[in-house]
C-alpha positions, 0 to 999 in steps of 0.5 A: 651270408646265409647257408640254406639247407634243403632236401627231398626224398623220392623213389626214382629208378635210374639207369646208369650207363656202364662205365668205370670212370670215376664221377669227377670233375673237381676243378674248373678245368677238370684238374689242378693242370686246367687241362680241360681233359677228361681221360677217365670218360669212356661212355660218351663217345662218337658213337653215342654222343648223338644219342644222349637223352635228358636225364633232369634240368633244373633252373638256377637262381638269378638276380639283378645288379651283379656282374656274375655269369653262369659258369660250368659245374664242377663235380666232387665228393658225389655232388654236382656244384653249380655257381648261380647268380646268388651263391652256389647250388649243390645237386645230386648228380643222378637226379638233380635235386637241390641239396643245398644252397649257399648264398653271398652276402650280396650279389655284387660279391659274386666276382670281378671276373664274372664268376666265383671260383670254386673247387673240390679237394678232400671233401671240401668245397673251396669258394672265393669271390670278389666284388664286381668293381674288383677292389671290394674294399674288404669284401673278397672272401675265401672259405670252405664248405663240408659236403652238407653246405656247412662252413668248415672254415673262412678267412677274413675278408680282403680287398681283392682275390685275383687267382686261386689254385688248389692242389696237393691239400693246399689252396693258394691265392693271389691277394692284391691290395687296394694300395696296388701291392700283391701277395701269394698266400697259401693255406691248408685245405683241411683247416685254413691254416696258413702255410706260406707267403710270398709278397710281390707276386701273383699266382697262376690258376694252374699247378702241375703236380704241385708246382705253380707258376708265379709272376713278379707283380709291379705295382707301378706298371702293373706288369710282371717282369718275371716268371717263376715256379714254386712248390705249392706245399712249401713255396720253395722256388724251382726256377725263375725266368725274366719273362712276361708270361701268363701260364693258362694250363699244364699238360695232363702228365704235368710235364709242360706249361702252356702260356701266353705273352704280350704279343699273344703268342702260345709258348710251351714251357718245360715245367721242370726248368722253365725252358721254352720248347716252342711258340706260335701265334695264338691270338688274344685270350685263348682257351685252351685244352690239352689231351696229351698229343694235341693242345686245342686253341679257341679264339672267338669263332676259331678252334684249332688243334696244335700238335703238343710236341711241336706246336704245328697245326693239326687242323683248324676250324671256324665256327658260326658262333663264339667258341667257349672254352674247349673241353675234350673226353673220349676222343670228342671236343666240346666247343660250345656248340658243334661237338667235334672229333678231336683228332680230325676237327669234323663235326659229329652229329651232336651239338650242346650250346653253353658250358659242359663237363662229361664225367662218369658217363653223363654230360652235364650242361650249363646253358644260361640259367639252366643246369641239365644232365644227359646220358646215353 
């Protein structure tokens, strides 16, 4: 591992679009709920999205012999973080200038699921990785960097980190051992202090205002036969149900979980007690975004909107290209291609391939090895 710090001085006149929105997208799904919904964006709308102009672009580092993929950036602490194929780069969000870089020990250590995991909390960048083969034989890492790129704390390497969720000053990981056992482990974001553990479980990468779903882990069948929810800071159980579910997201209000089951149904759950509210067919490996009134479901070339209250279809559209994980803000739905009207599914005049986050009056895009910023 090495940490590379670089800086550049420049005199540039930057025109910042008028917006009261905080420049924040500090989790992969905007928030710990993984709603993929930014309720504060107000500058990029149906009126302005067709007139965005490029502010800057930067090339992301590439590497051979890695299973990693380029992922959407995150924004927190006034810094834009982008995962590349060697580690992570920190950028000035206004100019794109590289502030510093962090490298993993090996490009094979980036992530078993294609990308590393990262989140920002309390002016700390949380990073985790796993080897490409999944069980890394003691190469998976969890560490925290300060906003200057220096290691604040790190834990000893482990076999495999299956999931990570950060909320309420706590980082929660699922550690699966090479022998097949699993444990959920909680640490304090500030200093990495261990808080609690729960053997025999995996955790979802979702927190509904501090409530995190867990799955009972059967090391013989490698399936879950119990879904429970615990307080992220204490591990105290709130409810448990004998169901095999995979919670994918929570509502922006943190009152519902959205999960899939083995039949590829999408199920809405009451976050407070785990009661099922509705269920509807969804398809395999759906990408979800939730803006309150609607749940957006992306599967292959299809993007659909469901009424959040009932699960009933609102609209559906088939795209010529594969739909990326949907992102919603200011009445717009970003799909990895055409930008849609979130209420009707009608295409706007704009299209942005790749993965995007709208935040602080700007649209940040990763399309292959290119990181680009746009504004009205």
